Structure formats: C-alpha cells, structure tokens
PDB file as gemmi writes it, atoms N, CA and C in Angstrom:
CRYST1    1.000    1.000    1.000  90.00  90.00  90.00 P 1                      
ATOM      1  N   UNK A   1       0.852  -1.202   0.000  1.00  0.00           N  
ATOM      2  CA  UNK A   1       0.000   0.000   0.000  1.00  0.00           C  
ATOM      3  C   UNK A   1       0.890   1.256   0.000  1.00  0.00           C  
ATOM      4  N   UNK A   2       0.759   2.034  -1.049  1.00  0.00           N  
ATOM      5  CA  UNK A   2       1.573   3.246  -1.173  1.00  0.00           C  
ATOM      6  C   UNK A   2       1.049   4.334  -0.237  1.00  0.00           C  
ATOM      7  N   UNK A   3       2.005   5.067   0.318  1.00  0.00           N  
ATOM      8  CA  UNK A   3       1.607   6.149   1.230  1.00  0.00           C  
ATOM      9  C   UNK A   3       1.144   7.345   0.415  1.00  0.00           C  
ATOM     10  N   UNK A   4       0.120   8.007   0.897  1.00  0.00           N  
ATOM     11  CA  UNK A   4      -0.450   9.157   0.202  1.00  0.00           C  
ATOM     12  C   UNK A   4      -0.092  10.425   0.978  1.00  0.00           C  
ATOM     13  N   UNK A   5       0.968  11.114   0.556  1.00  0.00           N  
ATOM     14  CA  UNK A   5       1.386  12.307   1.302  1.00  0.00           C  
ATOM     15  C   UNK A   5       0.354  13.427   1.251  1.00  0.00           C  
ATOM     16  N   UNK A   6      -0.303  13.571   0.098  1.00  0.00           N  
ATOM     17  CA  UNK A   6      -1.277  14.661  -0.042  1.00  0.00           C  
ATOM     18  C   UNK A   6      -2.494  14.446   0.850  1.00  0.00           C  
ATOM     19  N   UNK A   7      -2.881  13.173   0.965  1.00  0.00           N  
ATOM     20  CA  UNK A   7      -4.025  12.856   1.829  1.00  0.00           C  
ATOM     21  C   UNK A   7      -3.749  13.217   3.278  1.00  0.00           C  
ATOM     22  N   UNK A   8      -2.531  12.850   3.745  1.00  0.00           N  
ATOM     23  CA  UNK A   8      -2.182  13.140   5.136  1.00  0.00           C  
ATOM     24  C   UNK A   8      -2.049  14.643   5.356  1.00  0.00           C  
ATOM     25  N   UNK A   9      -1.494  15.342   4.360  1.00  0.00           N  
ATOM     26  CA  UNK A   9      -1.359  16.803   4.467  1.00  0.00           C  
ATOM     27  C   UNK A   9      -2.741  17.447   4.535  1.00  0.00           C  
ATOM     28  N   UNK A  10      -3.644  16.994   3.658  1.00  0.00           N  
ATOM     29  CA  UNK A  10      -5.002  17.526   3.645  1.00  0.00           C  
ATOM     30  C   UNK A  10      -5.693  17.262   4.983  1.00  0.00           C  
ATOM     31  N   UNK A  11      -5.501  16.044   5.505  1.00  0.00           N  
ATOM     32  CA  UNK A  11      -6.111  15.682   6.784  1.00  0.00           C  
ATOM     33  C   UNK A  11      -5.572  16.585   7.891  1.00  0.00           C  
ATOM     34  N   UNK A  12      -4.254  16.797   7.862  1.00  0.00           N  
ATOM     35  CA  UNK A  12      -3.602  17.631   8.870  1.00  0.00           C  
ATOM     36  C   UNK A  12      -4.128  19.059   8.798  1.00  0.00           C  
ATOM     37  N   UNK A  13      -4.229  19.589   7.558  1.00  0.00           N  
ATOM     38  CA  UNK A  13      -4.730  20.952   7.376  1.00  0.00           C  
ATOM     39  C   UNK A  13      -6.169  21.055   7.850  1.00  0.00           C  
ATOM     40  N   UNK A  14      -6.950  20.044   7.546  1.00  0.00           N  
ATOM     41  CA  UNK A  14      -8.354  20.029   7.952  1.00  0.00           C  
ATOM     42  C   UNK A  14      -8.462  20.048   9.475  1.00  0.00           C  
ATOM     43  N   UNK A  15      -7.659  19.201  10.134  1.00  0.00           N  
ATOM     44  CA  UNK A  15      -7.667  19.153  11.598  1.00  0.00           C  
ATOM     45  C   UNK A  15      -7.205  20.481  12.181  1.00  0.00           C  
ATOM     46  N   UNK A  16      -6.170  21.054  11.571  1.00  0.00           N  
ATOM     47  CA  UNK A  16      -5.642  22.332  12.025  1.00  0.00           C  
ATOM     48  C   UNK A  16      -6.719  23.414  11.914  1.00  0.00           C  
ATOM     49  N   UNK A  17      -7.412  23.421  10.778  1.00  0.00           N  
ATOM     50  CA  UNK A  17      -8.481  24.389  10.534  1.00  0.00           C  
ATOM     51  C   UNK A  17      -9.606  24.195  11.546  1.00  0.00           C  
ATOM     52  N   UNK A  18      -9.949  22.943  11.803  1.00  0.00           N  
ATOM     53  CA  UNK A  18     -10.996  22.629  12.779  1.00  0.00           C  
ATOM     54  C   UNK A  18     -10.607  23.137  14.164  1.00  0.00           C  
ATOM     55  N   UNK A  19      -9.351  22.877  14.530  1.00  0.00           N  
ATOM     56  CA  UNK A  19      -8.864  23.324  15.826  1.00  0.00           C  
ATOM     57  C   UNK A  19      -8.938  24.849  15.926  1.00  0.00           C  
ATOM     58  N   UNK A  20      -8.527  25.517  14.835  1.00  0.00           N  
ATOM     59  CA  UNK A  20      -8.559  26.971  14.779  1.00  0.00           C  
ATOM     60  C   UNK A  20      -9.984  27.485  14.948  1.00  0.00           C  
ATOM     61  N   UNK A  21     -10.933  26.859  14.248  1.00  0.00           N  
ATOM     62  CA  UNK A  21     -12.342  27.249  14.330  1.00  0.00           C  
ATOM     63  C   UNK A  21     -12.869  27.082  15.752  1.00  0.00           C  
ATOM     64  N   UNK A  22     -12.554  25.945  16.349  1.00  0.00           N  
ATOM     65  CA  UNK A  22     -13.025  25.669  17.704  1.00  0.00           C  
ATOM     66  C   UNK A  22     -12.444  26.688  18.678  1.00  0.00           C  
ATOM     67  N   UNK A  23     -11.150  26.994  18.499  1.00  0.00           N  
ATOM     68  CA  UNK A  23     -10.490  27.928  19.402  1.00  0.00           C  
ATOM     69  C   UNK A  23     -11.123  29.315  19.308  1.00  0.00           C  
ATOM     70  N   UNK A  24     -11.311  29.799  18.073  1.00  0.00           N  
ATOM     71  CA  UNK A  24     -11.889  31.135  17.888  1.00  0.00           C  
ATOM     72  C   UNK A  24     -13.321  31.173  18.406  1.00  0.00           C  
ATOM     73  N   UNK A  25     -14.081  30.121  18.140  1.00  0.00           N  
ATOM     74  CA  UNK A  25     -15.468  30.027  18.599  1.00  0.00           C  
ATOM     75  C   UNK A  25     -15.514  30.065  20.126  1.00  0.00           C  
ATOM     76  N   UNK A  26     -14.612  29.294  20.747  1.00  0.00           N  
ATOM     77  CA  UNK A  26     -14.538  29.223  22.206  1.00  0.00           C  
ATOM     78  C   UNK A  26     -14.218  30.593  22.803  1.00  0.00           C  
ATOM     79  N   UNK A  27     -13.237  31.285  22.202  1.00  0.00           N  
ATOM     80  CA  UNK A  27     -12.839  32.608  22.686  1.00  0.00           C  
ATOM     81  C   UNK A  27     -14.004  33.588  22.539  1.00  0.00           C  
ATOM     82  N   UNK A  28     -14.691  33.516  21.399  1.00  0.00           N  
ATOM     83  CA  UNK A  28     -15.835  34.390  21.144  1.00  0.00           C  
ATOM     84  C   UNK A  28     -16.920  34.164  22.191  1.00  0.00           C  
ATOM     85  N   UNK A  29     -17.269  32.897  22.411  1.00  0.00           N  
ATOM     86  CA  UNK A  29     -18.300  32.549  23.394  1.00  0.00           C  
ATOM     87  C   UNK A  29     -17.888  33.016  24.783  1.00  0.00           C  
ATOM     88  N   UNK A  30     -16.614  32.799  25.121  1.00  0.00           N  
ATOM     89  CA  UNK A  30     -16.103  33.195  26.430  1.00  0.00           C  
ATOM     90  C   UNK A  30     -16.219  34.705  26.619  1.00  0.00           C  
ATOM     91  N   UNK A  31     -15.841  35.471  25.591  1.00  0.00           N  
ATOM     92  CA  UNK A  31     -15.920  36.929  25.677  1.00  0.00           C  
ATOM     93  C   UNK A  31     -17.361  37.397  25.833  1.00  0.00           C  
ATOM     94  N   UNK A  32     -18.277  36.810  25.054  1.00  0.00           N  
ATOM     95  CA  UNK A  32     -19.693  37.187  25.141  1.00  0.00           C  
ATOM     96  C   UNK A  32     -20.227  36.860  26.533  1.00  0.00           C  
ATOM     97  N   UNK A  33     -19.878  35.675  27.023  1.00  0.00           N  
ATOM     98  CA  UNK A  33     -20.335  35.235  28.336  1.00  0.00           C  
ATOM     99  C   UNK A  33     -19.799  36.159  29.427  1.00  0.00           C  
ATOM    100  N   UNK A  34     -18.520  36.542  29.303  1.00  0.00           N  
ATOM    101  CA  UNK A  34     -17.897  37.423  30.284  1.00  0.00           C  
ATOM    102  C   UNK A  34     -18.598  38.786  30.288  1.00  0.00           C  
ATOM    103  N   UNK A  35     -18.874  39.289  29.085  1.00  0.00           N  
ATOM    104  CA  UNK A  35     -19.544  40.580  28.954  1.00  0.00           C  
ATOM    105  C   UNK A  35     -20.935  40.517  29.595  1.00  0.00           C  
ATOM    106  N   UNK A  36     -21.671  39.470  29.293  1.00  0.00           N  
ATOM    107  CA  UNK A  36     -23.008  39.278  29.863  1.00  0.00           C  
ATOM    108  C   UNK A  36     -22.940  39.228  31.380  1.00  0.00           C  
ATOM    109  N   UNK A  37     -21.976  38.476  31.874  1.00  0.00           N  
ATOM    110  CA  UNK A  37     -21.812  38.305  33.309  1.00  0.00           C  
ATOM    111  C   UNK A  37     -21.485  39.642  33.961  1.00  0.00           C  
ATOM    112  N   UNK A  38     -20.599  40.421  33.315  1.00  0.00           N  
ATOM    113  CA  UNK A  38     -20.249  41.744  33.842  1.00  0.00           C  
ATOM    114  C   UNK A  38     -21.469  42.658  33.847  1.00  0.00           C  
ATOM    115  N   UNK A  39     -22.279  42.603  32.795  1.00  0.00           N  
ATOM    116  CA  UNK A  39     -23.495  43.408  32.732  1.00  0.00           C  
ATOM    117  C   UNK A  39     -24.454  43.025  33.852  1.00  0.00           C  
ATOM    118  N   UNK A  40     -24.636  41.718  34.044  1.00  0.00           N  
ATOM    119  CA  UNK A  40     -25.526  41.238  35.098  1.00  0.00           C  
ATOM    120  C   UNK A  40     -25.019  41.704  36.454  1.00  0.00           C  
ATOM    121  N   UNK A  41     -23.716  41.577  36.658  1.00  0.00           N  
ATOM    122  CA  UNK A  41     -23.086  41.986  37.908  1.00  0.00           C  
ATOM    123  C   UNK A  41     -23.292  43.479  38.114  1.00  0.00           C  
ATOM    124  N   UNK A  42     -23.052  44.243  37.038  1.00  0.00           N  
ATOM    125  CA  UNK A  42     -23.190  45.704  37.101  1.00  0.00           C  
ATOM    126  C   UNK A  42     -24.623  46.082  37.476  1.00  0.00           C  
ATOM    127  N   UNK A  43     -25.599  45.491  36.769  1.00  0.00           N  
ATOM    128  CA  UNK A  43     -26.993  45.839  37.023  1.00  0.00           C  
ATOM    129  C   UNK A  43     -27.436  45.402  38.412  1.00  0.00           C  
ATOM    130  N   UNK A  44     -26.987  44.220  38.846  1.00  0.00           N  
ATOM    131  CA  UNK A  44     -27.394  43.728  40.164  1.00  0.00           C  
ATOM    132  C   UNK A  44     -26.792  44.598  41.263  1.00  0.00           C  
ATOM    133  N   UNK A  45     -25.555  45.043  41.066  1.00  0.00           N  
ATOM    134  CA  UNK A  45     -24.919  45.840  42.110  1.00  0.00           C  
ATOM    135  C   UNK A  45     -25.416  47.288  42.094  1.00  0.00           C  
ATOM    136  N   UNK A  46     -25.849  47.759  40.942  1.00  0.00           N  
ATOM    137  CA  UNK A  46     -26.238  49.171  40.859  1.00  0.00           C  
ATOM    138  C   UNK A  46     -27.747  49.407  40.984  1.00  0.00           C  
ATOM    139  N   UNK A  47     -28.539  48.338  40.998  1.00  0.00           N  
ATOM    140  CA  UNK A  47     -29.978  48.550  41.129  1.00  0.00           C  
ATOM    141  C   UNK A  47     -30.499  47.998  42.455  1.00  0.00           C  
ATOM    142  N   UNK A  48     -30.116  46.755  42.773  1.00  0.00           N  
ATOM    143  CA  UNK A  48     -30.657  46.103  43.969  1.00  0.00           C  
ATOM    144  C   UNK A  48     -29.933  46.571  45.230  1.00  0.00           C  
ATOM    145  N   UNK A  49     -28.628  46.603  45.174  1.00  0.00           N  
ATOM    146  CA  UNK A  49     -27.840  46.934  46.357  1.00  0.00           C  
ATOM    147  C   UNK A  49     -27.548  48.436  46.425  1.00  0.00           C  
ATOM    148  N   UNK A  50     -27.292  48.945  47.618  1.00  0.00           N  
ATOM    149  CA  UNK A  50     -26.871  50.343  47.736  1.00  0.00           C  
ATOM    150  C   UNK A  50     -25.508  50.542  47.086  1.00  0.00           C  
ATOM    151  N   UNK A  51     -25.182  51.749  46.668  1.00  0.00           N  
ATOM    152  CA  UNK A  51     -23.899  51.985  46.000  1.00  0.00           C  
ATOM    153  C   UNK A  51     -22.733  51.623  46.915  1.00  0.00           C  
ATOM    154  N   UNK A  52     -21.690  51.029  46.354  1.00  0.00           N  
ATOM    155  CA  UNK A  52     -20.542  50.632  47.173  1.00  0.00           C  
ATOM    156  C   UNK A  52     -19.828  51.845  47.760  1.00  0.00           C  
ATOM    157  N   UNK A  53     -19.251  51.661  48.933  1.00  0.00           N  
ATOM    158  CA  UNK A  53     -18.559  52.778  49.600  1.00  0.00           C  
ATOM    159  C   UNK A  53     -17.307  53.181  48.831  1.00  0.00           C  
ATOM    160  N   UNK A  54     -16.560  52.170  48.365  1.00  0.00           N  
ATOM    161  CA  UNK A  54     -15.362  52.449  47.574  1.00  0.00           C  
ATOM    162  C   UNK A  54     -15.738  52.452  46.098  1.00  0.00           C  
ATOM    163  N   UNK A  55     -15.417  53.541  45.430  1.00  0.00           N  
ATOM    164  CA  UNK A  55     -15.705  53.605  43.998  1.00  0.00           C  
ATOM    165  C   UNK A  55     -14.658  52.817  43.217  1.00  0.00           C  
ATOM    166  N   UNK A  56     -15.128  52.089  42.185  1.00  0.00           N  
ATOM    167  CA  UNK A  56     -14.210  51.305  41.365  1.00  0.00           C  
ATOM    168  C   UNK A  56     -13.368  52.226  40.485  1.00  0.00           C  
ATOM    169  N   UNK A  57     -13.979  53.343  40.075  1.00  0.00           N  
ATOM    170  CA  UNK A  57     -13.269  54.296  39.216  1.00  0.00           C  
ATOM    171  C   UNK A  57     -12.679  55.399  40.102  1.00  0.00           C  
ATOM    172  N   UNK A  58     -11.372  55.579  40.088  1.00  0.00           N  
ATOM    173  CA  UNK A  58     -10.739  56.597  40.943  1.00  0.00           C  
ATOM    174  C   UNK A  58     -11.028  58.025  40.473  1.00  0.00           C  
TER     175      UNK A  58                                                      
END                                                                             
C-alpha cells in the first residue's frame, strides 16, 4: 500500500483548521459570556444593592 502524502497533508490541514475554528469560537463565546456576566453583575450591584462605599473608578 503506497503512502499518500497529499491525503495526510489535507487531513492535517483540515484538523488544524478545525482546531482553529473551535479555538476562535470558544474565545468568542467566552468573551460574550464574560460581557453578559459583567453586565448582570453591574446591574445587580447598581440597582438592587446600595452603591458601594469604595468607587471602582478613581
């Protein structure tokens, strides 16, 4: 059975591309989730609770 270099290269590129897609997707989801969480935190701290004694912004 002859080895197929192009097939393995294509497979490698495909896997690499898949990994890249997953990584970017994961980072995107993480950033959106973080932003949402910060918004929720901001709204919960600024509407339900009294204003904090120490200001976050100097």
